[in-house]
C-alpha positions as CSV (number, residue, x, y, z in Angstrom):
1,M,-4.3,-62.5,23.5
2,S,-3.9,-61.6,27.0
3,D,-6.9,-61.3,29.2
4,D,-6.3,-57.4,29.7
5,V,-7.0,-57.1,25.9
6,R,-10.2,-59.1,25.9
7,Y,-11.5,-57.9,29.4
8,P,-10.0,-54.7,30.2
9,E,-11.8,-54.5,33.6
10,A,-10.3,-57.8,34.7
11,D,-8.6,-57.6,38.1
12,L,-7.0,-61.0,38.2
13,L,-3.3,-61.3,37.6
14,I,-1.8,-65.0,37.2
15,G,2.0,-65.4,37.2
16,G,5.0,-63.5,38.2
17,A,5.6,-62.1,34.9
18,T,2.2,-60.7,34.7
19,I,2.3,-59.1,38.0
20,A,5.8,-57.7,37.1
21,D,4.2,-56.3,33.8
22,F,1.3,-54.9,35.9
23,I,3.5,-53.2,38.4
24,Q,5.5,-51.8,35.6
25,T,2.7,-49.7,34.4
26,L,2.3,-48.2,37.7
27,V,5.7,-46.8,38.3
28,D,8.3,-44.9,36.6
29,P,9.2,-46.4,33.1
30,A,13.0,-46.0,33.7
31,C,12.7,-48.3,36.7
32,E,12.4,-51.7,35.2
33,V,10.2,-54.2,37.2
34,T,11.3,-57.8,36.7
35,P,9.7,-61.1,37.5
36,K,12.7,-61.9,39.8
37,M,12.0,-58.5,41.7
38,V,8.3,-59.6,42.1
39,F,9.3,-63.0,43.4
40,H,11.8,-61.3,46.0
41,W,9.0,-58.7,47.1
42,I,6.5,-61.8,47.5
43,E,9.1,-63.7,49.6
44,Q,9.8,-60.7,51.7
45,G,6.0,-60.3,52.4
46,H,5.8,-57.1,50.3
47,L,3.2,-58.0,47.9
48,P,-0.3,-59.3,48.7
49,V,-0.7,-62.6,46.7
50,K,-2.3,-66.0,47.0
51,R,-1.3,-69.4,45.4
52,I,-3.6,-71.7,43.5
53,G,-1.4,-74.9,43.5
54,S,2.1,-73.7,42.3
55,R,0.5,-70.6,40.3
56,I,0.9,-67.1,42.1
57,I,-2.3,-64.9,41.8
58,A,-2.9,-61.4,42.8
59,S,-5.5,-58.5,42.4
60,K,-4.6,-55.3,40.6
61,S,-6.7,-53.3,42.9
62,V,-5.0,-54.8,45.9
63,I,-1.4,-54.3,44.7
64,R,-2.5,-50.6,43.9
65,R,-3.7,-50.2,47.4
66,R,-0.7,-51.7,48.9
67,L,1.9,-49.9,46.8
68,F,-0.2,-46.4,46.9
69,P,-2.1,-46.3,50.3
70,A,-4.5,-43.4,50.3
């Protein structure tokens, strides 16, 4: 069971696939967001992420603000 199901208010995303799944919920469903795309965006500096060891972590609220600035 994902943390989003147990803790819907959870803000932390761990891993490229989880980040891709979250971004997919924010954009047009016809536009597939893959983990490969997310890793490319991270390498290009387009997504605000951090690392814990080899794991990529991100914040839902920070990603929302980066992709949809007010």
